[in-house]
DRENTOR-398627 format. One record per atom (N, C-alpha, C): x, y, z. Coordinates in steps of 0.2 Angstrom, whole numbers, plus 5000, padded with zeros to 4 digits. Last residue first. Layout:
DRENTOR-398627
XYZ;...
end
This chain:
DRENTOR-398627
412444675657;413144685658;413244745664;411144665653;411344625659;412044635661;410944715640;410744745646;410944715652;411444605633;411944665633;411544715639;411244445641;410944495635;411544565637;412244305643;411944365645;411844415640;411844135637;412244205636;411944265639;411244025649;411244055643;411644115642;411543955661;411943925655;411743975648;411543965677;411344005672;411743985666;410443895691;411043895687;410943935679;409343925696;409843895700;410543885696;408644085698;408844035693;409344005696;407044115709;407844115707;408144065701;405544105702;406044095708;406744115706;404344005692;404544065696;405144055701;403643895688;403943925683;404343985688;402943835698;403443805696;403943845692;401843945699;402443935703;403043895701;400843955690;401543975688;402043975693;399643925697;399843885691;400643915688;399644005708;399843935709;399943905703;399144125703;399944115705;400144045705;397844115690;398044115697;398844095698;398344205675;398144145679;398344135686;398744325670;398044305668;397744245670;399844365673;399344385679;398744365676;400844345665;400744295669;400144315674;400944415654;401444435659;401244385665;400344335642;400744405641;401144425648;400244175638;400244225642;400744275640;400244065629;399944125627;399944175632;400343915638;400443955631;400044015632;400743815649;400543885650;400643935643;400443675655;400543695650;400343765650;400543615670;401043665667;401043685661;399243555673;399943525672;400443555668;398443645673;398543625679;399243575680;398243665660;398543715663;398743705670;397643555656;398243555655;398643605658;396243565661;396643515664;397443535663;395343635655;395743675659;396243625662;394243495652;394243575652;394743605656;394043375657;394743395653;394843465652;392743385661;393343365666;393943385663;392143395650;392043445654;392543445659;392343275643;392543335639;392543395645;391743185652;392343185651;392743245648;390343235648;390643245656;391443235656;390243205636;390343265638;390543275644;391443065632;390843095634;390743155636;392442995621;392443055626;391643075626;392242905612;392642885616;392642935622;391442925600;391042885606;391642875612;391043025590;391443045596;391142995602;390042995579;390642955580;391142985586;389043065578;388842995579;389542955580;388043215582;388843185584;388743105584;387043245567;387043205575;387843195575;386543285556;387143315559;387243305565;385543205551;386143195547;386743235551;384543265558;384743195561;385443185558;384343385551;384643375558;384843315560;384043325540;384643365539;384943375547;382743275542;383243235540;384043265540;382043395546;382143345551;382843295549;382143445532;382543485537;382643435544;381243365526;382043365525;382343405529;380143405532;380343335534;381143335531;379943525526;380043525534;380343455536;379943495514;380443525514;380543535523;378643435513;379343395511;379843435513;377843535516;377843475521;378543445519;378043625505;378243655513;378343585516;377443535495;378243555495;378343585503;376143495492;376543475499;377243495499;375843535480;375543565485;375843555493;376543475470;376743525473;376643565478;376843295472;376343345472;376643415475;377643195474;377743235468;377243285467;377343125485;377943145484;378143195479;376243065489;376143135487;376743165486;375342905486;376142945486;376043025484;374142825494;374242885488;374942925491;374242725502;374042705495;374342765491;374242695517;374842725513;374742705505;373242685525;373542615521;373942645516;372842805530;373342765535;373542695532;372742945524;372842885521;373242825526;372643045534;372043035529;372142965525;373743005542;373043035545;372543025540;374842975535;374442925537;373842935541;375343025520;375043055525;374543015528;376943015512;376142985513;376043015519;378043025499;377743065504;377043025505;379643015492;378942985492;378643015498;380643105481;380543085487;379843055486;381543065465;381143115469;380943075475;383243005463;382542995463;382243055467;384743025465;384243065459;383543065459;385442955473;385342935466;384942975462;384342925488;384842955484;384942935476;382742955493;383242905489;383842955486;381642965507;382142995503;382542945499;380042975511;380642915509;380942965505;379043035525;379443055519;380042985518;377543035533;378142995531;378443015525;376643115545;376843125538;377443065537;376343065557;375743085553;376043075547;377543035565;376943015568;376243035563;378443075556;378443115562;377743095566;379942995548;379142995550;379043025556;380942965536;380843005541;380043005543;381942845528;381342865530;381342905537;383142845514;383042855521;382242865523;384242725505;383542755505;383542775514;385442705492;385242695499;384542745500;386442675481;385842635482;385642645489;387542755480;386942805479;386342755481;388542665480;388742715486;387942755485;388442585469;388242555476;388242615480;387342685458;388042645460;387942635467;385942625448;386142665453;386842635456;385042565438;385742605436;386042645441;384142475443;384042555441;384542595440;384842355442;384142375437;383942445437;385742365453;385942365445;385342385440;384742385463;385342435462;385542425455;384142265462;383742325460;384242385460;384942155466;384742165460;384342235458;385842215481;385342185478;385242195470;386842285488;387042225485;386442175481;386142405490;386842405485;386942335483;385242465498;385142405494;385642395488;385042505514;385642505509;385442445504;383942605524;384042545520;384542545515;383342675539;383842665534;383742605530;382342785548;382542725546;382942715540;381842885562;382242875556;382342795555;380542985569;380942925568;381242925562;380343135577;380243095572;380643035572;380343205590;379743235585;379743185579;380643135606;380843145598;380243165595;380243235622;380343165617;380443185610;380043235638;380143275633;380543225627;378943115647;379743155645;379743195641;378043095657;377943115652;378543145649;377742945667;378043005665;377843015659;377742805669;377042845669;377242915668;378642715669;378442745677;377842795676;378842695656;378642645659;378442665667;379342825652;378642805650;378342735654;380742805659;380142865661;379442855660;381342705650;381042695658;380542745660;381842715638;381042715639;380742705646;383042815633;382842765638;382042765638;383542825616;383342845622;382942805626;385042785606;384242785608;384142815615;386342795604;385842855600;385242855602;387742785614;387042755613;386542825609;388842875615;388842805611;388142795610;388442985622;388842995616;389042925613;387542935632;387242965626;387842975622;387542805641;388142855639;387842885632;386442825656;386442805648;387142835645;386942755671;386942815667;387042795659;386242595677;386742645675;386542695672;385342495681;385542545686;386142595683;384642435672;385242385676;385542445681;383742525666;383542465670;384042435674;384742585659;384542625665;384142575670;385142485650;385642515653;385242555659;383942455644;384242405648;384642445651;383642585636;383242565642;383542515646;384742585628;384742635633;384242615639;384242475620;384842465623;384942525629;383042525615;383042465620;383742465624;383142615605;382942635613;383042585618;383242565594;383942575597;383842605604;381942575588;382242515591;382842515594;381042705594;381542685589;381742625593;379442785595;380042745599;380342715593;378342915599;378742885594;379442835596;377042855610;377642895608;377942855602;375842785614;375942805607;376642845605;375642655625;375942725624;376042735617;374442575634;374742575629;375142645629;374342455649;374242525645;374642525639;374642365659;374042365655;373942415651;375342485671;375142405669;374542395664;375742595676;375642585668;375542525666;375942585689;375342645687;375242635680;376942505692;376342495694;375842535689;378342535691;377942525684;377242525685;378842545703;378842605699;378442605693;378842405708;378342445709;378242515706;379542295694;379442345699;379042395701;379442235681;378942195687;379042245695;378942285666;379542305672;379142285678;378742235651;378442225657;379042225663;378442285635;378842295641;378542285647;378242265618;377942265625;378342255629;378042295602;378542315607;378142315613;378042265584;377742255590;378242275597;378542375571;378642315575;378242315582;378642445554;378442455562;378442395564;379042405543;379642445547;379242455554;378142335535;378742315537;379242355541;376942395537;376942315538;377642295539;377142535534;376942505541;377142445541;378442545521;377742545523;377642515531;379742535516;379542575522;378842585524;380542375511;380442445511;379942475517;381042265517;381342285512;381142365509;380142105516;380142175520;380442225515;379041995509;379642005512;379542065517;378142065494;378242015499;378842035503;376942175488;377542165490;377442085494;375742255486;375942225481;376642185481;375242295498;375642345494;376042305488;375342135505;375242215506;375642245502;376042015504;375642055499;375342105500;376842005516;376341965515;375841975509;377842095523;377242115518;376642085518;378242095539;378242055533;377742075529;379442175550;378842145549;378842115543;380842175562;380542205556;379942165556;381242095575;381742145571;381442185564;380142125588;380342085582;380842135578;379842085606;379842125600;380042085594;379742095624;379542055618;379442105611;380342085639;380342125633;380142085627;380242095656;380142045650;380042095643;381242085671;381042135665;380942075660;381141995685;381341985678;380942035674;380641965698;381342015697;381542005690;379441905697;379541965701;380142005700;379841795691;379441835687;379441895690;380441685698;380841735694;380441785691;379841565704;379941645709;380341685705;379641465696;380241465700;380441535703;378441485691;378541425696;379141425699;378641595685;378241605689;378341535694;379441555673;379841605678;379141615685;378641455668;379241425672;379541485676;377641525663;377341485668;378041465672;378441605653;378041635659;377841585663;378741495644;379241525648;379041575654;377541435640;377941395644;378441435648;377241555633;376741525638;377141485643;378041555622;378041595627;377741585634;377441435616;378041435620;378241485624;376241495612;376241445616;376841435621;376641595603;376441615608;376341555614;377341505592;377741555597;377341575604;376141455588;376641415592;377041445596;375641575583;375241545589;375741495592;376541595573;376441645578;376041615584;376341495565;377041485568;376941535574;374941505561;375041455565;375741445568;375241615552;374841625559;374941575564;375841565543;376241605545;375941625552;374941485538;375541455541;375841495545;373941575533;373741535538;374341495542;374841635522;374641675528;374441625535;375241535512;375641555517;375441585523;373941505505;374341455508;374941475514;373441625501;373041575505;373341515507;374641675495;374341715501;373941655505;374541605484;375141605488;374941625494;373241625477;373441555479;374041555485;373441765474;373041745479;373141675482;374941845470;374441785468;374041765475;375841925475;375341955472;374741895470;376941855479;376441865485;375641905482;377641825469;377341775472;376741795476;378141955466;377741925460;377341865464;378841965477;378242015477;377841985471;379841875474;379441875480;378741915480;380441925463;380141855463;379741855470;380042095460;380542045462;380141985463;379342205455;379642155451;379942105454;379242305466;378642255464;378842205458;380442355466;380242295471;379442265469;380342445455;380842395455;380742325460;379342525461;379242485455;379642435454;380042595471;379642545473;379342495467;380942665461;381142605466;380642565468;380042745454;380442695450;380742645455;378442755459;378942775460;379542735457;377142705447;377342705454;378042735453;376042715437;376542765438;376842765444;375042615446;374942655441;375542725441;375042535457;375342505450;375442555445;374242605466;374942585468;375342565462;372942575460;373242655461;373942635462;372542465467;372842465458;373142535458;373042425482;372642465478;372942465471;373042335499;373442365492;372842375488;373042235510;373142325510;373542335503;371942095510;372542125508;372542195508;371042045526;370942075519;371642115516;371741915535;371541985535;371441995526;371041755535;371641805533;371341865532;370141675539;370541685545;371041755542;369741585529;369341645531;369641675536;370741515526;370741555521;370141615525;371341465543;371141445535;371041515532;372241385556;371941445552;371841425545;372641265560;372341295565;371941355561;373541175552;372841185551;372341215556;374841175559;374741195552;374041215549;374841155572;374741215571;374741235563;375041035579;374241045576;374141115573;376141005566;375440995567;375441005576;377341125561;377141065563;376341055565;377441245547;377341235554;377141155556;378241355536;377941295537;377941265544;378941455528;378241475531;378041395531;380641485532;380241455527;379341445531;380041655536;380041595532;380641545532;379841685554;380141695547;380141635542;379241695566;378841655561;379141675554;380741605570;380041595568;379741675570;381941605577;381941615570;381341625566;382141705593;381741655589;381841665581;383141735604;383041765598;382841715594;383441805620;383141745617;382841765609;384541875630;384341885623;384041815619;384641905645;384641845641;384241855634;385541965658;385141975652;385241925647;385641955676;385841935668;385241965664;386341965692;385941985687;386141975680;385941795694;385741855691;386441905695;386441645687;386341675694;386341755691;385541505680;385841575679;385941595687;385041375678;385741385681;385941455682;383841405673;383641355678;384441355682;383841475662;383541495667;383741455674;384341375653;384941425654;384641455661;383341295651;383941265654;384441315657;382341385645;382341365652;382841325656;383041385634;383041465639;382841425646;382841275628;383641285630;383541355634;381641275626;381841215631;382641235632;381541365616;381041375623;381441335627;382141305606;382441355609;382141375615;381241205604;381941195606;382141245609;380141275600;380041235606;380841215608;380541315588;380241345593;380341325601;380841205580;381341255582;381141305587;380241045586;380341105581;380641155583;379940945595;380740945593;380741005586;378640945598;379140965601;379940985601;378040895585;378040975587;378541005592;379140795575;378640805582;378640875583;378940825557;379240835563;378940835569;378740885545;378840815546;379140815551;377441015545;378140995545;378240925548;375941005535;376241005542;376940985542;375641095522;375641035525;376041035532;375341235517;374941215522;374941135524;376641265511;376541305516;375941265521;376941215498;376841165502;376741205510;376841345490;376341285489;376341235494;378241395492;377541405496;376941365495;379641305495;379041305491;378441325494;380441275507;380641335502;379941355497;379841165512;379541225514;379741285510;379741025503;380141075505;379741135507;379240875504;378940935502;379240995505;379840715500;379940775504;379540835501;378640595496;379140635494;379340695499;377440525499;378140495502;378640525500;376540625497;376540555492;377140525493;377340725505;376840725499;376840665495;377840815518;377740755515;377140765512;378740965523;378340915524;378340845520;380141045531;379841015526;379340955528;380841095542;380541135536;380441115531;381240975549;380941045553;380541085549;381740895539;381140885543;380840935545;382740935531;382340885528;381740875532;383341065536;382941065530;382441015529;383641005549;383241065549;382941075540;384440895545;383740875547;383340945547;385640865537;385340935537;384740915538;386140735534;386640795536;386340855538;385140605541;385440655536;385840705539;383840585553;384440565549;384740615545;383340595570;383140635563;383840615559;383640575584;383540515578;383340535571;384140665592;383340635592;383340595588;385340695587;385340665594;384640645594;384940795576;385240715574;385240665581;384340885584;383940835579;384240775577;385540935589;385040915594;384540875589;386240975577;386540925582;385940895586;385341085572;385441025569;385740955574;385541175584;384841135583;384941075578;386941205582;386641165588;385941135587;387841225570;387041225571;386841185577;389341305565;388841255568;388241275571;389341405550;389341395557;388941335559;389041435537;389541375538;389641365545;387741445528;387941475534;388341405536;387341395517;387241465518;387541485523;388341255512;387941275516;387941355515;388741215494;388741205502;388241245505;388441245481;389041265484;389141255490;387141175478;387641155477;388341185478;386541195496;386441205489;387141165485;385541235510;385941185507;385941185500;385141335524;385141315518;385641275514;384741365539;385241305536;385141295529;384441485547;384341485541;384941425538;384941495562;384241475559;384141465553;385841545571;385641595566;385041565562;386241505586;386041475580;385641515575;387041475602;386941535596;386741485588;386741465617;386641425610;386441465604;387541555624;387241495628;387241455621;388841665621;388241635617;388141565622;388841835627;389141765629;388541725626;388941965615;388541925619;389041865621;389542045604;389542065612;389242015617;389441965593;389042035594;389042055602;390241855591;389441845593;389041905596;391341895591;391241865586;390341855586;391741965602;391742005596;391441975591;391741855610;391241915611;391141955606;392741785606;392141745606;391641805606;393741875610;393741855603;393041835602;393741875624;393641935621;393441915613;394041735626;393341765629;393341835624;394641635610;394741675617;394041705620;394441595598;394241555604;394441585610;394641695589;393941685590;393841635596;395841815593;395741735592;395041735593;396541965590;396041935594;395741865591;397442045582;397741995586;397141955591;396942145576;397142155582;397342105586;396942095562;397442145563;397542165571;395941995566;396641975564;397142035565;394842085567;395042045574;395642015572;394642135554;394742185560;395142135566;394442015548;394842065546;395142105552;393141985553;393741935555;394341975553;391942045561;392442075556;393042035557;390541925560;391241955563;391641985558;388741965558;389441935554;390041965556;387241915565;387941955565;388541925561;386141855567;386241875560;386841925559;385741805580;385941875580;385941895573;384541675587;384941715580;385241785582;385041585602;384641605596;385041625591;385441675616;385141615614;384641615607;386741755624;386341755618;386141675617;386741855639;386841795635;386441795628;387741945650;387341975643;387441905639;387742005666;387841955662;387441975656;388142165674;387542105673;387842075667;389042255679;388842195683;388342155681;389042355671;388542375677;388442305681;389842315661;390042365665;389742375672;388942225655;389342195660;389742245663;388142315647;387742295653;388342255659;388942365637;388742405641;388442385649;389342245631;389842285634;389542325639;387942195627;388342165632;388942205635;387642295617;387442285623;387742255629;389342355611;388642325610;388442325618;390542455602;390242445609;389542405608;391642395589;390942415592;390642395597;392742305589;392742365594;392142405595;392542285571;392742265578;392942325582;391042315563;391742325565;391842305570;390042185557;390042245562;390742245564;389942145539;390342135546;390242195550;388642105530;389142155531;389442155539;387642015532;388241995529;388842055530;386242115527;386542055529;387142035526;386942295528;386542245525;386642175528;387742375536;387042415534;386642355530;388642415548;388342335545;387742355541;388742555553;389042535546;388842455545;388342625564;388842565565;389042535560;387942735557;388442755564;388742685564;386942695549;387442735546;387942745551;385942645558;386342605554;386942645550;386242695575;385842705568;386342655565;386342595591;386542655586;386142645579;386342495599;385942555601;386142625596;386942375596;387342435597;386842495601;385742295594;386242275599;386742325600;384842365586;384642345592;385142335597;385742365574;385542425577;385242415585;385942235572;386542275573;386342345576;384542215567;384842185573;385342215576;384542285555;384042305561;384342275567;385542225548;385542295549;385242315555;384942095546;385642105549;385642175551;383542105541;383742075547;384342105551;382842265536;383142215534;383442165540;382442395538;381942335538;382142285533;383042485551;383142465545;382642405543;382642535564;383242575560;383342545553;380942515567;381642485566;382042535563;379742585578;380042575571;380842555572;378242595586;378942565587;379242555579;376942625592;377242675587;378042645587;376442565603;376142565597;376442605591;376942475617;377242535613;376942535606;376242415631;376342405624;376342465619;376742385647;376642425642;376742405635;376242255658;376642305656;376442365651;375242155660;375742175666;376142215663;374642155647;374142165653;374642185659;375742095640;375442165639;374942195644;375841975645;376342015645;376142085644;374641925638;374741915646;375241955649;374741925625;374341975628;374341985636;375641835623;375841905621;375341955626;374641735628;375341755631;375541825629;373741725618;373441755626;374141775628;373341775603;374041755606;373941785614;372341725590;372341745597;373041725600;371841795575;372441755579;372441785586;370741865572;370641785572;371241755575;370842005574;370341975575;370341905576;372142095580;372042045576;371542015578;372442205590;371842195587;371742155581;373542185599;373542235594;373042235589;373242075606;373242135609;373342195605;373341965596;372741995598;372642055602;374542015582;374341985589;373742015592;374942075571;374741995571;374741975578;375442205568;374742185569;374442115570;376842195568;376542215573;375842205575;377542035562;377242095560;376842125567;379041965564;378241965567;377942035565;380341915559;379941945555;379141945557;380841835574;381041855566;380441865562;380641905590;380441845585;380641885578;381641915605;381641935600;381241885594;381641955622;381441905617;381241945610;382441975635;382442005630;382341955623;382441985652;382341925647;382141965640;383342035665;383042055658;382941995653;383442055682;383542025677;383242055670;383942145696;383442135690;383842105685;
end
């Protein structure tokens, strides 16, 4: 069986018609959901691109793999999805974005050149790269944000788009009065991107995926990672005006959230992006464009599904649709992600397993508490392997796909390190203390802050919009203590013993005895005679001086 692992960047869990959006119709996401299982309580391990993706790809919590923010290298030697799957005879390919930064110092220390097969895999997060393009080709006075090669920019140049950076000049810019209207400016979001729709980012990566599928020999896992609907929020015609202000969902925020807020949340309310999304005119420009980007993603997903069907690959390909985090879009007076409300930390997850064992669950939903790290374990089991649970910290979702009800987790964890952000300095927090942890048990959500701040607490049963922070209410002290017990249990997990499994340890138990290491014997009767046989028998030579009692 093959695995088509599709990730969209910054796609909210509730912006799909199968998830209940009343105006944004996504028939191809719905098409996969009708053939599989939609997991309705899936949470990322960090609400920031790089850290979240490294958890997807390693199957490990953020504090286990250590790449805690964008631009933090994933340490050399960290075992990733590609490593696990190649051991099982399955190739693992990357098409699109990873947001992974290689551990260049570690590679140099070990003599791993990036132009070798092993070195290239270390630099590409364990994948073999078909067309890696991390998708943010910003360019300023100090050069490009990302110095790596952009195959998408090269494609655009080959199509006749001029300039050094057609990603910025055409794919992510409109035109106003003959002037470039960059997508970096929110008020340009309603303009059509100045590019032929078929040449824009999402169709380009879809075409690359079809090209991959046409030559692939299974079994394979293809991680198809789209940059959209991530900002810049601008989309080509006809998607730019498919939706209007009447299609925008009511903003989820309350003035009570601004009254004596938690100090860390207050710091996020004061960011540039939060200030922008607190303005109705920004939301009215951006959200229809965001919806248009999602609709384009859905249409291109339809191209992929049609191709799989036309080439006979649908029946032997597991399809997985997900996102690396959500997008506030003004909810809770915030923009972007970077915090732990549902809009940011909860993600869509749809899995379609074509095999007969999954027939009983087609078209269903599952409300189990799922973590993004569960996908790596799921893929290992789907590929026929045993999950190495001393390395992978997630749990396979295959039992749920088969209609079983396995013993399952009681809570999910997410982490965020904000040490490199201006909020760390503004709050007077040391880089080591600029860390936040979320514990959610399906009803109660605790947010713990290092640095001496009080916790936040939300009751999603009585307050699903997460308006009322109960973290300083003495009436909830016992609930807070219980959630802290969960956090403590998680904190005591065995995270770093990754070279020896339990089975390895059990096999090693007592092995030294059978290899002649015999310490602490009193008279030898404590062990079977065969273990001491090599140490018994007449002395062949005598070199030691005789004791007095031997004369």
